N, C-alpha and C positions, 0 to 999 in steps of 0.2 A: 696258653691263650694270652694274647696281648690286647690291651685296651685301646691302642692307637693314640695314646697320649704321650707326648714327649716333654721333657723338662730341660730348661736351659740351666747349664751349670755355671756358676761363678760369673756373673756379669750379664751383659746384654747379648741378644742374638746377633747384633752387628759385629760382635767380637769374632764371630766365625768367618767373617768376610775380609778381615784385614782392613787396609786403608780405603779400599774401594770395593763396590760390589760389581756384579757382572754387567751392570748398565753404566759403569763409570762414575757412579754417584759415591760421594764420600759421606760417612756418617756424621751426624750433628748431635751435639749434646742437647739435653732437655732445655738448658738455659738458652742455647742458640736458637732452638726452635721457638721458644716463647718470645724471644726478642724479635724474631722475624714476624711472628703473628702480631705483636704489638705495633710494629712499624707499619703494618697494613691497615690497622684500625683507623677509621676516620677518613681514609682516602676514598674518593668516589670509585665505584666499580666501573670497569671498562665494559661497554656494551658488548653483548655476545653476538649481535648481528654483524655479519661480515660486510653487508652492503650499507655502509654508513658514509655520510658526507656531512661535514661540519657538525658532528655530534648528533645529528638527527637520524633516527632509525628509519629504515625503509619499511613502509607500510602501504597497504593498498590505497589508503586515503590520500597519501601524498606522492603517489606514483608519478603522475605527470610533472609535478614540481621537481621531483628527484631527477627524472629523465631530462627535463629542460635545462638542468644545471650541468649536465655532462658536456664537456667540450665536444663540439661537433666537427668531424671532418666532412667536407663536402663530398657527396657521392659523385662518381665519375661516369660519364655517358660516352660511349663510342658511337659516333655518327659515321656510318660507312658510305654515305653518299652526300652529294652537295644539296643543301636546302636553300630554298628561295625565301628570304625573309621579307623582301619588298621587291618591287619591279626590277631593280637593278642591283640589289644587295644579295650576295650569295654567302652562306655560311659553309665553309669548306669541310671536307672530310677531316675527321680528327677526334681526339679525346677532349672532353670538356668537363670541368667541374661545374656542378649545378647547385644553385641555391634558390630557395623560394622566398618571396617577399610580398608582404601585404602593405600597400601604400594607398592612402586616400580611398579606402573601400574597394580597391582593385587588387588582383593577384598577378604576380609576374614570376616567370622563371628566368633566372640570370645564368648565362653560360660564360664561363671563364676559361682562359688558357694562360698559364703563367701569371696569374693575378691581373690579367687584362680582361675587362668585360668586352666580350665580342657580340653578345646578343642579349636583349632584354625582351622576352616574349610575353605578350599578354596571355594569361591562362585562365582556366575556369576552375574555381574551387569546388571540391566534391567531398561527400562523406564516404565515398567508395575507397577501400584500401587496395583495390585492384587484385585481390587475393594474394597479396605479397606477404611473406612471412616476416620480413624485416620492417622496422619502423621507418628508418631512413633509406630511401631507395630512389632510383631514377632508371627508366628504361625507355627504349625506343620501340614502338610497335607499328606495324603496317596498318594504316587506316583504310586506304584504298589504293588504286593504281597510281594516283598522283599526290597522295598525302601520307604523312606519318603522324603518329601521336606520341608525344613525350609525356610519360606519366611520372609523377613526382610525389614522394611522401616524406613527411617529417613529423616530429612531435607536435608541431604547431598546426599543420594543415596538410591535406592532400589536394593535388591539382593536376590538370592536364592541359597541354597546348597542342593544337593541330597545326602542322606546318606543311607547306607545299614542297614537293620535290622539285629541284631545279631541272629544267629541260635543256 
């Protein structure tokens, strides 16, 4: 009958592994281990949270502040038909980067192509998220036979603009 107890003979159990173990680790002496522990004392611990910015941890209470600091890429909107912005101003078919802006108590949707502002549309701010899963979004929806609705969402606000289809 065996008791399941094993004894190390002459030295340390690391002696059985040679210079490295199966994980590629090399053994250290007790002095080396103690020296490594002492070198870590007094140093601030690294935060365990993986979602950190500027040393602040991500918490529910600072969620909006955290999200607003993330560099934003402007969402892109495909407009598959010409839109009438004014009586004689047409916004042509194309892809547009869209940003929202609040200025003097009013909301605007700005449409860009290659850093050129092509349209500055008055918009209506809303609390609706339009059932979108993303925080930053822009979409074109059919409003009726002669109009489309551009919906826009960001960390700062959600808005929409209704624009006439060019005839």
